[in-house]
PLY file of the C-alpha trace (Angstrom):
ply
format ascii 1.0
element vertex 381
property float x
property float y
property float z
element edge 380
property int vertex1
property int vertex2
end_header
0.00 0.05 0.21
1.64 3.38 -0.68
1.89 5.89 1.73
-0.07 9.24 0.84
2.21 11.30 3.03
5.17 10.03 1.71
4.10 11.10 -1.72
3.45 14.60 -0.88
6.45 15.47 1.11
9.68 13.03 -0.09
8.94 11.13 -3.33
6.63 13.38 -5.34
10.00 15.09 -7.31
10.60 19.27 -8.19
10.45 19.64 -11.94
13.21 20.60 -12.08
15.15 17.95 -10.69
15.90 14.25 -11.74
13.34 11.29 -10.17
15.69 9.74 -8.08
12.90 7.96 -6.12
10.26 5.89 -6.36
7.02 5.80 -4.43
6.59 1.03 -3.34
2.65 1.88 -4.94
1.64 0.36 -8.75
-0.52 3.00 -8.78
1.60 5.38 -8.31
4.09 3.53 -10.43
6.49 6.50 -11.22
7.11 10.19 -10.30
8.65 12.05 -13.33
9.32 16.54 -13.63
5.51 17.38 -15.48
8.40 19.70 -17.59
10.53 16.29 -18.77
8.05 16.32 -21.63
8.81 19.89 -22.45
12.42 21.69 -24.98
12.88 24.15 -22.39
11.04 23.89 -18.77
13.01 26.53 -17.01
11.86 29.19 -19.37
7.69 27.10 -18.92
7.38 27.93 -15.07
10.47 30.93 -14.31
7.52 33.04 -12.93
6.29 30.28 -10.19
9.74 29.16 -9.43
11.00 27.99 -5.69
14.30 28.16 -6.25
14.64 31.46 -4.91
14.57 31.20 -0.79
12.31 32.61 1.32
14.44 34.30 3.30
15.23 36.10 -0.36
12.58 37.44 -0.94
10.43 38.38 2.46
11.11 41.92 1.53
9.82 43.48 -1.31
12.24 44.87 -3.89
11.85 46.70 -7.35
14.66 47.86 -10.25
13.19 50.83 -12.53
15.10 50.98 -16.18
13.53 53.81 -18.36
10.19 52.73 -18.81
9.91 50.37 -16.72
9.39 48.81 -12.94
9.56 45.42 -11.85
8.57 44.10 -8.38
8.69 41.20 -6.89
6.12 41.37 -3.93
6.83 39.12 -0.74
3.67 36.64 0.37
2.18 39.73 2.02
2.26 42.04 -1.06
0.10 42.73 -3.40
-0.26 44.92 -6.71
-2.67 47.81 -5.03
0.26 47.99 -2.21
2.32 49.75 -5.15
0.49 50.29 -8.64
-0.74 54.12 -7.85
2.62 55.10 -7.34
4.25 52.91 -10.02
2.17 54.41 -12.67
2.92 58.23 -11.77
6.15 57.55 -12.87
5.16 55.79 -16.29
3.75 56.97 -19.29
-0.04 56.77 -20.72
-0.14 53.38 -21.91
1.37 50.42 -19.84
1.61 46.62 -19.62
0.74 45.78 -16.30
1.92 41.82 -16.01
1.03 40.08 -12.39
1.54 36.53 -11.72
-2.58 35.54 -11.03
-2.86 36.12 -7.65
-0.98 39.67 -7.38
-3.86 41.25 -6.59
-4.42 42.72 -10.39
-8.60 43.08 -10.50
-8.40 45.01 -6.88
-6.07 47.25 -7.10
-8.14 48.98 -10.57
-10.97 48.36 -7.82
-8.85 50.75 -5.56
-7.53 52.63 -9.24
-11.10 53.71 -9.52
-11.73 55.71 -6.04
-9.57 58.58 -7.80
-9.50 57.71 -11.33
-12.73 56.96 -13.64
-11.75 53.50 -15.09
-13.79 51.90 -17.67
-12.50 47.54 -17.32
-12.97 45.18 -20.06
-13.02 40.97 -18.34
-12.37 38.11 -20.32
-16.15 36.17 -19.69
-19.48 37.70 -17.94
-18.14 35.59 -14.73
-15.58 37.30 -14.23
-17.13 40.71 -14.00
-20.04 39.07 -11.97
-17.49 39.08 -9.49
-15.28 41.87 -9.90
-18.72 44.14 -9.83
-19.68 42.07 -5.71
-16.24 43.12 -4.85
-16.96 46.54 -5.75
-20.37 46.35 -3.72
-17.70 45.12 -0.83
-15.37 48.18 -1.15
-18.10 50.57 -1.69
-17.12 51.78 -5.35
-19.83 52.74 -7.67
-19.50 50.79 -10.11
-22.11 50.36 -13.60
-22.30 46.80 -15.37
-23.01 47.34 -19.46
-22.72 44.13 -20.79
-25.02 41.84 -21.79
-27.26 41.28 -18.67
-26.91 44.76 -17.23
-26.85 48.06 -18.43
-26.73 49.95 -16.08
-26.96 53.87 -15.28
-23.40 56.25 -15.75
-23.56 59.30 -14.15
-20.91 61.80 -12.78
-20.25 59.76 -9.52
-19.86 56.42 -11.33
-16.40 55.68 -11.01
-16.31 51.90 -12.35
-17.39 50.66 -15.80
-17.07 46.78 -15.89
-17.74 45.59 -19.60
-16.97 42.54 -21.97
-15.16 42.95 -25.29
-18.16 42.58 -27.41
-19.56 45.37 -25.12
-16.90 47.83 -24.89
-18.56 50.55 -27.18
-21.98 50.33 -25.63
-20.13 51.21 -22.56
-17.89 53.97 -24.08
-21.37 55.33 -25.53
-22.90 55.44 -21.82
-19.71 56.72 -20.20
-20.13 59.85 -22.67
-17.18 58.99 -25.13
-13.74 58.11 -23.76
-11.89 61.30 -22.06
-11.57 61.58 -18.99
-10.99 58.09 -18.34
-8.83 54.81 -17.85
-9.46 51.68 -20.19
-8.05 48.57 -17.91
-8.16 45.48 -20.45
-7.79 42.38 -18.17
-6.41 39.81 -19.30
-5.03 41.25 -22.88
-2.89 38.50 -24.25
-6.47 36.63 -25.30
-5.84 39.11 -28.47
-3.89 36.82 -30.03
-6.06 33.91 -29.44
-9.29 34.95 -28.73
-11.13 32.25 -31.62
-14.57 33.13 -31.88
-13.99 36.60 -30.36
-11.77 37.59 -31.91
-14.31 40.80 -33.87
-14.46 41.63 -30.47
-11.35 41.73 -29.77
-9.79 43.05 -32.53
-12.45 46.24 -31.98
-10.72 46.42 -28.08
-7.57 46.71 -29.61
-9.01 49.63 -31.84
-10.13 52.13 -29.41
-7.21 51.14 -26.84
-5.41 52.92 -29.63
-7.33 56.27 -29.18
-5.44 58.68 -27.93
-8.87 60.02 -26.00
-7.75 57.84 -23.17
-6.25 59.36 -19.57
-4.38 56.00 -19.54
-4.88 52.53 -21.18
-3.95 49.76 -19.03
-3.06 46.07 -20.95
-2.92 43.46 -17.45
-2.15 40.21 -18.03
-0.65 37.29 -15.37
0.62 35.18 -18.98
2.23 38.03 -21.16
3.11 36.78 -24.62
4.75 40.35 -26.47
4.59 43.79 -24.98
2.21 46.07 -27.04
3.76 49.52 -29.03
4.54 52.02 -27.14
3.88 50.57 -23.66
5.86 51.61 -20.90
5.79 47.88 -18.66
5.21 47.73 -14.91
5.90 43.98 -13.87
4.94 42.20 -10.47
5.48 38.57 -9.79
4.97 36.58 -6.19
6.85 33.48 -5.68
5.32 30.38 -7.29
5.70 26.53 -6.44
6.94 24.17 -8.94
4.75 21.50 -10.46
5.06 17.98 -9.59
3.62 15.60 -11.66
2.28 11.36 -11.05
2.95 9.41 -14.54
-1.12 7.35 -13.77
-0.07 5.91 -17.33
-3.61 3.52 -17.89
-3.36 2.61 -14.48
-7.23 0.98 -13.48
-7.25 2.23 -10.59
-6.28 6.03 -10.76
-9.33 7.31 -10.00
-9.28 5.25 -6.56
-5.96 6.87 -6.08
-7.50 10.04 -6.33
-10.02 10.07 -4.05
-7.48 8.47 -1.19
-5.41 11.52 -1.54
-8.17 13.35 -1.51
-8.75 11.36 1.30
-5.36 12.35 2.98
-6.03 16.40 2.05
-9.50 16.72 3.91
-8.06 17.55 7.58
-5.99 20.21 6.02
-6.61 23.64 6.06
-7.35 24.30 2.61
-9.55 22.83 -0.37
-8.24 21.25 -2.88
-9.68 22.01 -6.69
-9.20 19.22 -9.51
-9.57 20.66 -12.93
-11.66 18.29 -15.49
-12.39 19.14 -18.37
-15.62 16.67 -18.64
-19.16 18.05 -17.12
-21.04 14.24 -17.40
-19.34 10.03 -16.98
-16.27 11.53 -15.67
-17.30 13.67 -13.43
-19.94 11.58 -12.02
-17.59 8.69 -11.59
-14.77 10.75 -9.87
-17.85 12.35 -7.62
-19.49 9.28 -6.96
-15.79 7.75 -5.61
-15.34 10.44 -2.98
-18.46 10.35 -1.64
-18.58 6.94 -0.96
-15.17 7.85 0.90
-17.07 10.40 2.52
-15.29 13.71 0.60
-17.92 16.67 0.42
-17.51 17.88 -2.99
-19.26 20.30 -6.05
-18.83 21.14 -9.50
-18.18 24.37 -10.89
-18.78 24.16 -14.42
-21.74 25.90 -16.70
-24.04 22.85 -16.27
-24.09 24.18 -12.23
-25.53 27.71 -12.08
-25.93 27.94 -9.16
-22.80 26.86 -7.43
-21.03 29.19 -10.53
-22.80 32.33 -9.16
-22.55 31.76 -5.80
-18.43 31.40 -6.21
-19.30 34.99 -9.15
-20.51 36.64 -5.90
-18.90 35.30 -2.67
-15.24 34.31 -3.93
-15.85 31.12 -1.74
-17.39 27.44 -2.07
-18.33 26.88 1.14
-18.71 23.14 3.45
-16.75 21.65 0.83
-13.52 19.76 1.01
-13.20 19.72 -2.90
-14.73 21.70 -5.65
-13.99 20.16 -9.40
-13.84 22.63 -11.96
-13.50 23.17 -15.41
-11.72 25.85 -17.12
-14.40 27.77 -15.24
-11.71 28.21 -12.09
-8.50 28.58 -14.34
-9.82 31.52 -16.80
-12.43 32.78 -14.92
-12.88 33.18 -10.91
-10.75 34.54 -8.25
-10.77 32.39 -5.50
-10.77 33.89 -1.98
-10.14 30.73 0.17
-7.38 29.04 1.45
-6.30 26.21 -1.81
-3.74 24.08 -0.81
-4.07 20.84 -3.30
-4.29 21.04 -6.79
-4.85 18.31 -9.30
-4.90 18.47 -12.67
-6.66 15.56 -14.59
-7.10 16.48 -18.26
-4.94 18.75 -20.64
-3.98 22.21 -20.02
-1.91 24.64 -22.41
1.14 25.97 -20.82
-0.36 29.63 -20.19
-3.32 27.51 -18.44
-0.83 25.53 -15.90
0.44 28.69 -14.81
-2.54 30.09 -13.97
-4.07 27.20 -13.02
-1.16 26.61 -9.98
-1.42 30.11 -9.18
-4.52 29.17 -7.66
-3.53 27.72 -5.33
-2.90 30.29 -2.15
-2.00 28.64 0.11
1.70 27.46 1.93
3.80 24.65 0.95
0.91 24.04 -1.50
1.03 21.55 -3.74
0.36 21.54 -7.89
0.04 17.63 -9.43
-0.87 16.65 -12.67
-1.81 13.03 -13.22
0.34 12.68 -16.47
-1.47 9.30 -18.39
-2.26 8.86 -22.23
-4.27 12.29 -23.27
-1.17 14.40 -21.14
1.02 12.02 -23.15
-0.08 13.22 -26.90
-0.17 16.46 -25.68
3.34 17.26 -24.47
4.45 15.28 -27.48
1.99 17.57 -30.38
3.59 20.33 -27.34
7.81 18.95 -28.87
6.61 19.08 -32.18
0 1
1 2
2 3
3 4
4 5
5 6
6 7
7 8
8 9
9 10
10 11
11 12
12 13
13 14
14 15
15 16
16 17
17 18
18 19
19 20
20 21
21 22
22 23
23 24
24 25
25 26
26 27
27 28
28 29
29 30
30 31
31 32
32 33
33 34
34 35
35 36
36 37
37 38
38 39
39 40
40 41
41 42
42 43
43 44
44 45
45 46
46 47
47 48
48 49
49 50
50 51
51 52
52 53
53 54
54 55
55 56
56 57
57 58
58 59
59 60
60 61
61 62
62 63
63 64
64 65
65 66
66 67
67 68
68 69
69 70
70 71
71 72
72 73
73 74
74 75
75 76
76 77
77 78
78 79
79 80
80 81
81 82
82 83
83 84
84 85
85 86
86 87
87 88
88 89
89 90
90 91
91 92
92 93
93 94
94 95
95 96
96 97
97 98
98 99
99 100
100 101
101 102
102 103
103 104
104 105
105 106
106 107
107 108
108 109
109 110
110 111
111 112
112 113
113 114
114 115
115 116
116 117
117 118
118 119
119 120
120 121
121 122
122 123
123 124
124 125
125 126
126 127
127 128
128 129
129 130
130 131
131 132
132 133
133 134
134 135
135 136
136 137
137 138
138 139
139 140
140 141
141 142
142 143
143 144
144 145
145 146
146 147
147 148
148 149
149 150
150 151
151 152
152 153
153 154
154 155
155 156
156 157
157 158
158 159
159 160
160 161
161 162
162 163
163 164
164 165
165 166
166 167
167 168
168 169
169 170
170 171
171 172
172 173
173 174
174 175
175 176
176 177
177 178
178 179
179 180
180 181
181 182
182 183
183 184
184 185
185 186
186 187
187 188
188 189
189 190
190 191
191 192
192 193
193 194
194 195
195 196
196 197
197 198
198 199
199 200
200 201
201 202
202 203
203 204
204 205
205 206
206 207
207 208
208 209
209 210
210 211
211 212
212 213
213 214
214 215
215 216
216 217
217 218
218 219
219 220
220 221
221 222
222 223
223 224
224 225
225 226
226 227
227 228
228 229
229 230
230 231
231 232
232 233
233 234
234 235
235 236
236 237
237 238
238 239
239 240
240 241
241 242
242 243
243 244
244 245
245 246
246 247
247 248
248 249
249 250
250 251
251 252
252 253
253 254
254 255
255 256
256 257
257 258
258 259
259 260
260 261
261 262
262 263
263 264
264 265
265 266
266 267
267 268
268 269
269 270
270 271
271 272
272 273
273 274
274 275
275 276
276 277
277 278
278 279
279 280
280 281
281 282
282 283
283 284
284 285
285 286
286 287
287 288
288 289
289 290
290 291
291 292
292 293
293 294
294 295
295 296
296 297
297 298
298 299
299 300
300 301
301 302
302 303
303 304
304 305
305 306
306 307
307 308
308 309
309 310
310 311
311 312
312 313
313 314
314 315
315 316
316 317
317 318
318 319
319 320
320 321
321 322
322 323
323 324
324 325
325 326
326 327
327 328
328 329
329 330
330 331
331 332
332 333
333 334
334 335
335 336
336 337
337 338
338 339
339 340
340 341
341 342
342 343
343 344
344 345
345 346
346 347
347 348
348 349
349 350
350 351
351 352
352 353
353 354
354 355
355 356
356 357
357 358
358 359
359 360
360 361
361 362
362 363
363 364
364 365
365 366
366 367
367 368
368 369
369 370
370 371
371 372
372 373
373 374
374 375
375 376
376 377
377 378
378 379
379 380
């Protein structure tokens, strides 16, 4: 019988090191570095490297060059602590590159107390959560998107919209002059798929000179927009770990046992699963049989999604099983110290999902099966 305590504390090998130990387990037979499947592992997970000691990052440090400010944030620091002062040192167009969990969205809420801000959010779920947070902070906010068209008057400090509704928001706001435009998840400009037309319009509008300022925000920067100064905030992150499950038929039991071991810990566990049907039901049944409480967060569970969007937490459960909603749309306010990735993600999605684990000594584990192995091979080709 494998020892899960040993699995998490002794046998899980950092991605930058070779796998030198094996657990006495047939279910979890091989532990390998996830990034061994990629050609440039150091670059892929550099923002979340644990190679820097805790003491070295205890105090915030900053280095400033012409048109650029970079800060390494300590565990109790966030982008909002520095944004207002840093923006004063930069020009009118700024790329705000901040790792997930650094507090980009909260920084926009606080900025709206001194400036009028229009924020373009990638999803309606993210908009709903940002609106709920703005109400808790007492920021007068208007929503302009498919399901809400609030009045924008002289007292409105913040306008929340989506790419498809930006033009309507501008019209309701009386034009661009005097407003800061903040574009969340700006990297979507490069691969927006069916939303390409809407994102191209956002890109065009962002280049207009009438804005008081334009801020491009992302946790996974792909390039610096032309004419932008750079403001970068980073937080230390755990590197990922991988368990090669192969075609092991008992993998569902291993997942259940791992989550049962985790049940009495402080934080919740997240399971990323790109399935809303049979596999979700199978894993859910195994968890229920093991006395583990869980909730699904996906487009087929609107009540659960609404609760998470409005409160930032899912109360009273041990495990949250979610689709890409958890990876790209929602900011979790509750402690999360274990993430299991059971489905294929792109490189930047892995970064975003791993950053949802905000408790100390958090673990990010990917079970590599046939689907993931095939995806990794495609990435290398």
